[in-house]
RODO-824274 format. One record per residue (C-alpha): x, y, z; residue number from 0; residue in three letters. Coordinates in nm, 4 decimals, decimal comma. Layout:
BEGIN
PT        x        y        z   k   r
PT        X        Y        Z NUM ALA
...
***
This chain:
BEGIN
PT        x        y        z   k   r
PT   6,6159  15,7091  -3,7176   0 UNK
PT   6,5708  15,5864  -3,4092   1 UNK
PT   6,6729  15,9029  -3,2950   2 UNK
PT   6,3906  16,0336  -3,4787   3 UNK
PT   6,1157  15,8694  -3,3296   4 UNK
PT   6,2703  15,9166  -2,9544   5 UNK
PT   6,2389  16,2899  -3,0671   6 UNK
PT   5,8763  16,2140  -3,1562   7 UNK
PT   5,7926  16,0941  -2,8666   8 UNK
PT   5,9143  16,3160  -2,6490   9 UNK
PT   5,7096  16,6079  -2,8123  10 UNK
PT   5,4477  16,3844  -2,7535  11 UNK
PT   5,5059  16,3806  -2,3978  12 UNK
PT   5,5960  16,7263  -2,3407  13 UNK
PT   5,2098  16,8136  -2,5023  14 UNK
PT   5,0432  16,5989  -2,2588  15 UNK
PT   5,2279  16,7651  -1,9908  16 UNK
PT   5,0738  17,0887  -2,1075  17 UNK
PT   4,6963  16,9845  -2,2200  18 UNK
PT   4,6374  16,8810  -1,8831  19 UNK
PT   4,7213  17,0213  -1,5223  20 UNK
PT   4,7303  16,9038  -1,1707  21 UNK
PT   4,4736  16,9419  -0,9818  22 UNK
PT   4,5469  17,1951  -0,6706  23 UNK
PT   4,5837  17,0347  -0,3170  24 UNK
PT   4,2480  17,0322  -0,0591  25 UNK
PT   4,2964  17,3530   0,1536  26 UNK
PT   4,3419  17,1305   0,4731  27 UNK
PT   4,6600  16,9576   0,2976  28 UNK
PT   4,8278  17,2659   0,2059  29 UNK
PT   5,1653  17,2694   0,4165  30 UNK
PT   5,2264  17,6325   0,6452  31 UNK
PT   5,5047  17,8115   0,5782  32 UNK
PT   5,8198  17,6515   0,7629  33 UNK
PT   5,9491  17,7681   1,1109  34 UNK
PT   6,2485  17,9349   0,9538  35 UNK
PT   6,0584  18,0804   0,6882  36 UNK
PT   5,8642  18,4227   0,7171  37 UNK
PT   5,5616  18,4855   0,4528  38 UNK
PT   5,4740  18,8170   0,3887  39 UNK
PT   5,0833  18,8229   0,3463  40 UNK
PT   4,9551  18,9131  -0,0131  41 UNK
PT   4,9126  19,2347  -0,1686  42 UNK
PT   4,4891  19,1818  -0,1476  43 UNK
PT   4,5239  19,1027   0,2190  44 UNK
PT   4,7776  19,3709   0,3227  45 UNK
PT   4,4486  19,6811   0,2447  46 UNK
PT   4,2062  19,4738   0,3960  47 UNK
PT   4,4034  19,5131   0,6930  48 UNK
PT   4,2188  19,7524   0,9559  49 UNK
PT   4,4273  19,9936   1,1098  50 UNK
PT   4,3488  19,9550   1,4199  51 UNK
PT   4,4865  19,6368   1,3621  52 UNK
PT   4,8248  19,7527   1,2452  53 UNK
PT   5,1298  19,8128   1,5288  54 UNK
PT   5,1095  20,1247   1,6269  55 UNK
PT   5,4627  20,2481   1,4779  56 UNK
PT   5,3337  20,1641   1,1195  57 UNK
PT   4,9829  20,4103   1,1987  58 UNK
PT   4,9272  20,7150   1,0194  59 UNK
PT   4,6438  20,8420   1,1253  60 UNK
PT   4,4718  21,1606   0,9921  61 UNK
PT   4,6170  21,4803   1,2016  62 UNK
PT   4,3788  21,7959   1,3141  63 UNK
PT   4,3095  22,0805   1,1330  64 UNK
PT   4,3109  22,3751   1,4156  65 UNK
PT   4,0546  22,6310   1,2838  66 UNK
PT   4,1329  22,9805   1,1537  67 UNK
PT   4,1525  23,2998   1,3419  68 UNK
PT   3,7676  23,3311   1,4263  69 UNK
PT   3,6452  23,7652   1,4298  70 UNK
PT   3,4138  23,7784   1,6741  71 UNK
PT   3,1740  24,0239   1,8319  72 UNK
PT   3,1167  24,0128   2,2226  73 UNK
PT   2,8378  24,2025   2,4117  74 UNK
PT   2,6606  24,2313   2,6774  75 UNK
PT   2,3066  24,1880   2,6772  76 UNK
PT   2,0323  24,2610   2,8878  77 UNK
PT   1,7804  24,0056   2,8621  78 UNK
PT   1,4280  24,0413   2,8638  79 UNK
PT   1,1960  23,9563   3,1121  80 UNK
PT   0,9770  23,7713   2,8828  81 UNK
PT   1,0424  23,4967   2,6017  82 UNK
PT   1,1353  23,6392   2,3503  83 UNK
PT   1,0127  23,5933   1,9677  84 UNK
PT   1,1833  23,3012   1,7542  85 UNK
PT   1,4352  23,4140   1,5055  86 UNK
PT   1,4324  23,1958   1,1354  87 UNK
PT   1,8493  23,2407   1,0480  88 UNK
PT   1,9806  23,1072   0,7819  89 UNK
PT   2,2960  22,9776   0,8973  90 UNK
PT   2,4082  22,7226   1,1675  91 UNK
PT   2,6215  22,9222   1,4731  92 UNK
PT   2,9497  22,8906   1,5350  93 UNK
PT   3,1305  22,5967   1,7438  94 UNK
PT   3,1379  22,6728   2,1596  95 UNK
PT   3,3748  22,9388   2,2894  96 UNK
PT   3,5918  22,9303   2,6506  97 UNK
PT   3,4858  23,1376   2,9118  98 UNK
PT   3,5475  23,0217   3,2776  99 UNK
PT   3,3111  23,1905   3,4869 100 UNK
PT   3,4547  23,3954   3,8113 101 UNK
PT   3,3098  23,3344   4,1300 102 UNK
PT   3,0071  23,3540   4,2317 103 UNK
PT   2,9615  23,7257   4,4183 104 UNK
PT   2,6055  23,6303   4,5696 105 UNK
PT   2,4523  23,2496   4,6185 106 UNK
PT   2,1041  23,4497   4,4720 107 UNK
PT   2,3007  23,5247   4,1421 108 UNK
PT   2,2462  23,3298   3,8193 109 UNK
PT   2,5145  23,2862   3,5370 110 UNK
PT   2,3790  23,4452   3,2014 111 UNK
PT   2,5920  23,3097   2,9267 112 UNK
PT   2,7974  23,3024   2,7368 113 UNK
PT   2,6193  23,1494   2,4061 114 UNK
PT   2,5940  23,2259   2,0545 115 UNK
PT   2,3124  23,5181   1,9952 116 UNK
PT   2,1584  23,6927   1,7023 117 UNK
PT   2,1917  24,0716   1,6608 118 UNK
PT   2,1969  24,0524   1,2642 119 UNK
PT   2,4853  23,7766   1,2700 120 UNK
PT   2,6050  23,5428   1,5122 121 UNK
PT   2,7369  23,7548   1,8368 122 UNK
PT   2,8724  23,5768   2,1337 123 UNK
PT   2,6656  23,6859   2,4632 124 UNK
PT   2,9279  23,7119   2,7275 125 UNK
PT   2,8480  23,5437   3,0376 126 UNK
PT   2,7950  23,7612   3,3404 127 UNK
PT   2,6440  23,6874   3,7270 128 UNK
PT   2,3547  23,8539   3,7524 129 UNK
PT   2,0709  23,8803   3,9981 130 UNK
PT   1,7145  23,7324   3,8987 131 UNK
PT   1,5281  24,0967   3,8320 132 UNK
PT   1,2452  24,0192   4,0263 133 UNK
PT   1,1892  23,7661   4,3130 134 UNK
PT   1,1072  23,4172   4,1809 135 UNK
PT   1,2413  23,4977   3,8084 136 UNK
PT   1,4560  23,1797   3,6433 137 UNK
PT   1,6604  23,2272   3,3842 138 UNK
PT   1,5946  23,0302   3,0534 139 UNK
PT   1,8856  22,8705   2,8405 140 UNK
PT   1,9182  22,9810   2,4541 141 UNK
PT   1,6924  22,7670   2,2449 142 UNK
PT   1,8379  22,5816   1,8792 143 UNK
PT   1,6010  22,4080   1,6528 144 UNK
PT   1,7497  22,2602   1,3192 145 UNK
PT   1,4556  22,2922   1,0919 146 UNK
PT   1,5140  22,2255   0,7076 147 UNK
PT   1,8565  22,3979   0,5978 148 UNK
PT   1,7314  22,6505   0,8536 149 UNK
PT   1,8117  22,7128   1,2596 150 UNK
PT   1,4699  22,8323   1,4378 151 UNK
PT   1,6178  23,0461   1,7333 152 UNK
PT   1,5151  23,1962   2,0964 153 UNK
PT   1,7281  23,4131   2,2805 154 UNK
PT   1,7660  23,3814   2,6486 155 UNK
PT   1,5902  23,5207   2,9011 156 UNK
PT   1,4145  23,5439   3,2584 157 UNK
PT   1,0753  23,4188   3,3167 158 UNK
PT   0,8232  23,4621   3,6146 159 UNK
PT   0,7665  23,1450   3,8620 160 UNK
PT   0,4569  23,1085   3,6443 161 UNK
PT   0,5763  23,1471   3,3366 162 UNK
PT   0,7199  22,7623   3,0884 163 UNK
PT   0,8815  22,7848   2,7858 164 UNK
PT   0,6907  22,7021   2,5210 165 UNK
PT   0,8996  22,5746   2,2264 166 UNK
PT   0,8025  22,7262   1,8342 167 UNK
PT   0,5656  22,4945   1,6726 168 UNK
PT   0,6994  22,2345   1,4168 169 UNK
PT   0,4486  22,4094   1,1516 170 UNK
PT   0,5245  22,7997   1,2225 171 UNK
PT   0,5713  22,9949   0,9571 172 UNK
PT   0,8481  23,2683   1,0293 173 UNK
PT   1,0794  23,5020   0,7704 174 UNK
PT   1,3934  23,3931   0,6811 175 UNK
PT   1,6501  23,6734   0,9575 176 UNK
PT   1,8417  23,9605   0,6947 177 UNK
PT   2,2018  23,9703   0,7716 178 UNK
PT   2,3537  24,2567   0,7904 179 UNK
PT   2,5166  24,4278   0,5363 180 UNK
PT   2,8354  24,2829   0,4506 181 UNK
PT   2,7618  23,9573   0,6842 182 UNK
PT   2,9401  23,6597   0,4838 183 UNK
PT   2,6537  23,3780   0,6011 184 UNK
PT   2,8438  23,0415   0,7322 185 UNK
PT   2,7696  22,6625   0,6290 186 UNK
PT   2,4367  22,5334   0,7302 187 UNK
PT   2,3746  22,3191   0,9880 188 UNK
PT   2,4893  21,9764   0,9298 189 UNK
PT   2,3432  21,6854   1,1341 190 UNK
PT   1,9923  21,5716   1,2454 191 UNK
PT   1,7143  21,7993   1,2888 192 UNK
PT   1,5736  21,9131   1,6396 193 UNK
PT   1,6666  22,1140   1,9101 194 UNK
PT   2,0536  22,1070   1,9428 195 UNK
PT   2,3305  22,3165   2,0717 196 UNK
PT   2,6819  22,4195   1,9479 197 UNK
PT   2,9927  22,2190   1,8843 198 UNK
PT   3,2890  22,1915   2,1312 199 UNK
PT   3,5265  22,4852   2,1070 200 UNK
PT   3,7391  22,3920   1,7581 201 UNK
PT   3,5170  22,2217   1,5788 202 UNK
PT   3,4724  22,2491   1,2122 203 UNK
PT   3,1567  22,4871   1,1537 204 UNK
PT   2,8201  22,3906   1,0835 205 UNK
PT   2,8158  22,0746   1,3062 206 UNK
PT   2,5756  22,1075   1,5472 207 UNK
PT   2,4897  21,8535   1,8665 208 UNK
PT   2,1178  21,7304   1,9197 209 UNK
PT   2,0239  21,7421   2,3247 210 UNK
PT   1,7312  21,8044   2,5130 211 UNK
PT   1,5066  22,1338   2,5156 212 UNK
PT   1,6911  22,3246   2,8140 213 UNK
PT   2,0360  22,1791   2,8053 214 UNK
PT   2,2527  22,5184   2,8658 215 UNK
PT   2,5185  22,5097   2,4999 216 UNK
PT   2,8194  22,4980   2,7642 217 UNK
PT   2,7991  22,1612   2,8439 218 UNK
PT   2,9778  22,0651   2,5502 219 UNK
PT   3,2742  22,2452   2,6405 220 UNK
PT   3,5366  21,9477   2,7693 221 UNK
PT   3,4264  21,7816   2,5148 222 UNK
PT   3,6632  21,7198   2,1999 223 UNK
PT   3,6611  21,8983   1,8942 224 UNK
PT   3,4081  21,6975   1,6154 225 UNK
PT   3,5135  21,6769   1,2593 226 UNK
PT   3,1946  21,5599   1,1776 227 UNK
PT   2,8141  21,4381   1,2226 228 UNK
PT   2,8335  21,1615   1,5339 229 UNK
PT   2,8144  21,3697   1,8572 230 UNK
PT   2,5253  21,3995   2,1004 231 UNK
PT   2,3631  21,5280   2,4306 232 UNK
PT   2,1411  21,2578   2,5924 233 UNK
PT   2,0038  21,1044   2,9321 234 UNK
PT   1,9160  21,3428   3,1242 235 UNK
PT   1,9880  21,2820   3,4821 236 UNK
PT   1,8007  21,3500   3,8310 237 UNK
PT   1,5618  21,6021   3,6143 238 UNK
PT   1,2757  21,6884   3,7777 239 UNK
PT   1,0017  21,7614   3,4808 240 UNK
PT   0,6427  21,8506   3,5657 241 UNK
PT   0,3756  21,9855   3,3784 242 UNK
PT   0,5321  21,8450   3,0605 243 UNK
PT   0,3255  21,8028   2,7793 244 UNK
PT   0,3640  21,5232   2,5092 245 UNK
PT   0,5071  21,6722   2,1997 246 UNK
PT   0,7225  21,7757   2,4533 247 UNK
PT   0,6796  22,1357   2,3646 248 UNK
PT   0,6332  22,2874   2,6875 249 UNK
PT   0,8697  22,2402   2,9999 250 UNK
PT   0,7521  22,4008   3,3459 251 UNK
PT   0,9996  22,3677   3,6293 252 UNK
PT   1,3041  22,1500   3,5003 253 UNK
PT   1,5961  22,0828   3,7062 254 UNK
PT   1,8513  21,9801   3,4947 255 UNK
PT   2,1826  21,8319   3,6970 256 UNK
PT   2,3907  21,6189   3,4502 257 UNK
PT   2,3918  21,5188   3,1083 258 UNK
PT   2,5347  21,2526   2,8705 259 UNK
PT   2,7709  21,3126   2,6002 260 UNK
PT   2,8535  21,0438   2,3232 261 UNK
PT   3,0111  21,0158   2,0174 262 UNK
PT   3,1818  20,8038   1,7618 263 UNK
PT   3,5823  20,8038   1,7594 264 UNK
PT   3,4959  20,9012   1,3924 265 UNK
PT   3,2988  21,1830   1,4885 266 UNK
PT   3,6291  21,3442   1,6854 267 UNK
PT   3,8740  21,5265   1,6280 268 UNK
PT   4,1262  21,3064   1,8662 269 UNK
PT   3,9629  20,9473   1,7141 270 UNK
PT   3,8511  20,8551   2,0637 271 UNK
PT   3,5039  20,7828   2,1131 272 UNK
PT   3,3245  20,9820   2,3927 273 UNK
PT   3,0787  20,8596   2,6724 274 UNK
PT   3,0994  21,1336   2,9503 275 UNK
PT   2,8640  21,2554   3,1899 276 UNK
PT   2,8965  21,6148   3,2508 277 UNK
PT   2,7190  21,8841   3,4712 278 UNK
PT   2,4664  22,0578   3,3390 279 UNK
PT   2,4302  22,4012   3,5727 280 UNK
PT   2,5335  22,6725   3,3312 281 UNK
PT   2,8814  22,8096   3,5263 282 UNK
PT   2,9393  22,4291   3,6058 283 UNK
PT   2,9852  22,3185   3,2269 284 UNK
PT   3,1590  22,6582   3,1324 285 UNK
PT   3,3960  22,5874   3,4194 286 UNK
PT   3,5061  22,2356   3,2586 287 UNK
PT   3,8422  22,2193   3,0816 288 UNK
PT   3,8721  22,2280   2,7192 289 UNK
PT   4,0582  22,0246   2,5066 290 UNK
PT   4,0754  22,2733   2,2350 291 UNK
PT   4,0828  22,6562   2,3938 292 UNK
PT   3,9280  22,8631   2,2189 293 UNK
PT   3,8982  23,2011   2,4274 294 UNK
PT   3,6049  23,4335   2,3838 295 UNK
PT   3,6826  23,8102   2,4198 296 UNK
PT   3,6103  24,0625   2,6371 297 UNK
PT   3,3276  24,2990   2,5480 298 UNK
PT   3,4941  24,6227   2,4018 299 UNK
PT   3,1671  24,7937   2,6445 300 UNK
PT   3,0538  24,7275   2,9877 301 UNK
PT   2,7078  24,8837   2,8595 302 UNK
PT   2,4652  24,6014   2,7692 303 UNK
PT   2,2524  24,5653   2,4119 304 UNK
PT   1,8858  24,5939   2,4334 305 UNK
PT   1,7011  24,2450   2,3291 306 UNK
PT   1,7211  24,1897   1,9548 307 UNK
PT   1,3996  24,3607   1,7634 308 UNK
PT   1,3959  24,2787   1,4344 309 UNK
PT   1,3806  24,5825   1,2253 310 UNK
PT   1,5663  24,7702   1,5026 311 UNK
PT   1,9451  24,6761   1,4682 312 UNK
PT   2,1793  24,7774   1,6930 313 UNK
PT   2,5180  24,9552   1,6676 314 UNK
PT   2,7694  24,6314   1,7109 315 UNK
PT   3,1688  24,6945   1,8504 316 UNK
PT   3,3977  24,6223   1,5957 317 UNK
PT   3,5204  24,2134   1,6088 318 UNK
PT   3,7649  24,0906   1,8342 319 UNK
PT   4,0153  23,8224   1,6316 320 UNK
PT   4,0573  23,4537   1,8347 321 UNK
PT   4,2882  23,2024   1,7532 322 UNK
PT   4,2245  22,8086   1,8642 323 UNK
PT   4,4708  22,6682   2,1424 324 UNK
PT   4,5413  22,3651   2,0006 325 UNK
PT   4,7082  22,0292   2,2610 326 UNK
PT   5,0312  21,8907   2,0995 327 UNK
PT   4,8857  21,5552   2,0439 328 UNK
PT   4,5966  21,7025   1,8047 329 UNK
PT   4,7954  21,8019   1,5395 330 UNK
PT   5,0927  21,5994   1,5698 331 UNK
PT   5,0988  21,3015   1,3580 332 UNK
PT   5,2007  20,9727   1,4712 333 UNK
PT   5,5313  20,8600   1,3041 334 UNK
PT   5,5350  20,5900   1,1081 335 UNK
PT   5,8293  20,3734   1,1499 336 UNK
PT   6,0902  20,3885   0,8617 337 UNK
PT   6,1247  20,0702   0,5761 338 UNK
PT   6,3911  19,8530   0,6998 339 UNK
PT   6,6087  19,8239   0,3452 340 UNK
PT   6,4617  19,4654   0,3137 341 UNK
PT   6,1216  19,6138   0,3288 342 UNK
PT   6,2322  19,8901   0,0528 343 UNK
PT   6,3766  19,6248  -0,1608 344 UNK
PT   6,0546  19,4216  -0,1413 345 UNK
PT   6,2276  19,1341   0,0258 346 UNK
PT   6,0456  18,9982   0,3680 347 UNK
PT   6,1963  19,0999   0,6404 348 UNK
PT   6,4884  18,8612   0,8486 349 UNK
PT   6,3235  18,5184   1,0154 350 UNK
PT   6,4665  18,4471   1,3152 351 UNK
PT   6,6905  18,1424   1,4184 352 UNK
PT   6,4949  17,8153   1,5447 353 UNK
PT   6,4159  17,8708   1,9062 354 UNK
PT   6,5012  18,2249   1,8744 355 UNK
PT   6,1337  18,4319   1,9481 356 UNK
PT   6,0252  18,6600   1,6626 357 UNK
PT   6,1573  19,0096   1,7424 358 UNK
PT   5,7977  19,2735   1,7388 359 UNK
PT   5,8584  19,6295   1,6108 360 UNK
PT   6,2373  19,6171   1,7062 361 UNK
PT   6,2873  20,0340   1,6997 362 UNK
PT   6,4633  20,2149   1,4002 363 UNK
PT   6,8038  20,3896   1,4980 364 UNK
PT   6,7262  20,7428   1,5956 365 UNK
PT   6,3888  20,6526   1,6825 366 UNK
PT   6,4492  20,6747   2,0504 367 UNK
PT   6,6156  21,0295   2,0319 368 UNK
PT   6,3124  21,1828   1,7731 369 UNK
PT   6,1106  21,0585   2,0517 370 UNK
PT   6,2342  21,2243   2,3266 371 UNK
PT   6,2530  21,5459   2,1164 372 UNK
PT   5,8838  21,5096   2,0896 373 UNK
PT   5,8493  21,4352   2,4043 374 UNK
PT   5,9734  21,7565   2,5399 375 UNK
PT   5,8835  21,9357   2,2351 376 UNK
PT   5,5336  21,8175   2,3674 377 UNK
PT   5,6303  21,8937   2,7360 378 UNK
PT   5,7191  22,2226   2,6591 379 UNK
PT   5,3840  22,2752   2,4545 380 UNK
PT   5,1636  22,2422   2,7417 381 UNK
PT   5,3831  22,4011   2,9991 382 UNK
PT   5,3101  22,6783   2,7715 383 UNK
PT   4,9268  22,6346   2,7045 384 UNK
PT   4,9090  22,5973   3,0963 385 UNK
PT   5,1108  22,9863   3,1685 386 UNK
PT   4,8355  23,0941   2,8822 387 UNK
PT   4,5347  22,8959   3,1259 388 UNK
PT   4,7296  23,0628   3,4442 389 UNK
PT   4,7606  23,4075   3,2357 390 UNK
PT   4,3590  23,4112   3,0860 391 UNK
PT   4,2666  23,2965   3,4147 392 UNK
PT   4,4535  23,5873   3,6436 393 UNK
PT   4,3404  23,8290   3,3538 394 UNK
PT   3,9820  23,6860   3,3581 395 UNK
PT   4,0465  23,7601   3,7774 396 UNK
PT   4,1462  24,1440   3,7015 397 UNK
PT   3,8659  24,1739   3,4865 398 UNK
PT   3,6055  24,0352   3,7362 399 UNK
PT   3,7773  24,2245   3,9974 400 UNK
PT   3,7782  24,5356   3,8053 401 UNK
PT   3,3667  24,4692   3,6509 402 UNK
PT   3,3009  24,4431   4,0194 403 UNK
PT   3,4791  24,7627   4,1152 404 UNK
PT   3,2979  24,9062   3,8092 405 UNK
PT   3,0148  24,7881   3,9758 406 UNK
PT   3,0259  24,9135   4,2976 407 UNK
PT   3,1450  25,2650   4,1768 408 UNK
PT   2,8670  25,2808   4,0093 409 UNK
PT   2,6253  25,1680   4,2768 410 UNK
PT   2,8096  25,4513   4,5100 411 UNK
PT   2,7683  25,6939   4,2238 412 UNK
PT   2,3937  25,6226   4,2289 413 UNK
PT   2,3739  25,6260   4,5578 414 UNK
PT   2,5499  25,9490   4,5389 415 UNK
PT   2,3244  26,0898   4,3064 416 UNK
PT   1,9632  26,0274   4,4769 417 UNK
PT   2,1214  26,1933   4,7640 418 UNK
PT   2,1809  26,5221   4,5952 419 UNK
PT   1,8592  26,4458   4,4254 420 UNK
PT   1,6653  26,4066   4,7459 421 UNK
PT   1,8771  26,7132   4,9113 422 UNK
PT   1,8130  26,9441   4,5706 423 UNK
PT   1,4289  26,8405   4,6110 424 UNK
PT   1,4712  26,9255   4,9667 425 UNK
PT   1,6622  27,2699   4,9448 426 UNK
PT   1,3500  27,2938   4,6638 427 UNK
PT   1,0854  27,2834   4,9319 428 UNK
PT   1,2334  27,4266   5,2206 429 UNK
PT   1,3009  27,7629   4,9512 430 UNK
PT   0,9030  27,7149   4,8289 431 UNK
PT   0,8014  27,7098   5,1824 432 UNK
PT   1,0217  28,0467   5,2882 433 UNK
PT   0,9140  28,1887   4,9378 434 UNK
PT   0,5156  28,1382   5,0400 435 UNK
PT   0,5794  28,2440   5,3929 436 UNK
PT   0,7458  28,5525   5,2591 437 UNK
PT   0,4177  28,5739   5,0168 438 UNK
PT   0,2388  28,5884   5,3309 439 UNK
PT   0,4177  28,7611   5,5504 440 UNK
PT   0,3671  29,0135   5,2650 441 UNK
PT   0,0360  28,9894   5,2137 442 UNK
PT  -0,0456  29,0302   5,6040 443 UNK
PT   0,1919  29,3499   5,5981 444 UNK
PT  -0,0456  29,4705   5,3407 445 UNK
PT  -0,3715  29,3781   5,5041 446 UNK
PT  -0,2056  29,5486   5,8017 447 UNK
PT  -0,1260  29,8460   5,6444 448 UNK
PT  -0,4809  29,9324   5,4816 449 UNK
PT  -0,6238  29,8262   5,8307 450 UNK
PT  -0,4258  30,1085   5,9293 451 UNK
PT  -0,4874  30,3467   5,6698 452 UNK
PT  -0,8950  30,2720   5,6867 453 UNK
PT  -0,8667  30,3706   6,0546 454 UNK
PT  -0,6714  30,6547   6,0089 455 UNK
PT  -0,9299  30,7822   5,7368 456 UNK
PT  -1,1891  30,6847   5,9797 457 UNK
PT  -1,0310  30,8814   6,2825 458 UNK
PT  -0,9842  31,2355   6,0328 459 UNK
PT  -1,3113  31,1892   5,9524 460 UNK
PT  -1,4519  31,2173   6,2621 461 UNK
PT  -1,2577  31,4840   6,3530 462 UNK
PT  -1,3389  31,7380   6,0812 463 UNK
PT  -1,5778  31,9538   6,1887 464 UNK
PT  -1,9253  31,9702   6,0355 465 UNK
***
């Protein structure tokens, strides 16, 4: 009987323990882990840890995807000497191409390129040094404007000293340009509406970079590619602007020496924020060292195209395929440290003994050799890139020399042609003078002969007996 009563009392005690739980201790009384123990963070805290706060060996960022090979039609253009009419185009111009200018042949020459122009498709207008067509004429940069889903474009042109660039009015009604047959439209402009320039070489197609009116497109050549909206050109420095209207649609006598390029880390391919001041002079901007190099192909013909005129298509040369030269650090993912056996089993890493410093990021076996191999590959790729750049520079120099030689030959041929024309004209004039003199001599001889005959008849008539 006593045994049964003991069982009943024990059952009642257990029931009371299960029905009442002791309250949790206060937060300030919670004991920290012991010094010789390592407490892993809870799973939810691990998921909320920012990637930038994680150790370098445990970070694996999204790698950059190079753009596919791009067919590019490259031409020389005979720029107009007045502002061309605006064109409304259904898709954004491609990212910029790399075109280092050759040596300036004359201090009076101006770099007129390169940029994307419209000829029924976005065509690369190859840059060249050119003298102003008339004294005092100035070069006006091309104009790109994001309006709704389309782009309003005005090509580069030479303007007289008293001419100002007038941006197309915001409410201007334009007819959407018709692309050439077989042309597949690209993506629409992605970014805020307003004036812009194409993005840096190697960027995602369709992205645009807001910029002030008159900004040379080449200012973005040295910037990293953009993979999202966010880069912009701002803060015009050392600027001389006169006769500027309030709505910023008319700019006269504008001199832009420098601009500032800004971009958050989320917009760039290398995940690094950009805040740099770059030259806004066209040939200095085009000479910047690119992060991703997409070279502009040399035009197949040295004969420049006339300015674009709607309804009057011109014959374009076949496109040349260009490939992006991408540095290794953009395409190589950041290696993550291999998990330790304890981590693979889900156990916390071993703790240091008391008094011994906790190891931070102990390298795994074989990582040093892999890192050396990666560094060697990167050095080889950089060496190959430098060799490619040097070869491209030599090629550009040879092309510039060939172009100068061709221009000299054309000038010499023109001089020779004019000399031949002048000689032929002088010979023609001399022949005409000789023929006229001969005709006059013949007429004088005929008149003399007629006079002699008359005198002879008069003499005969006088001597004849009546």
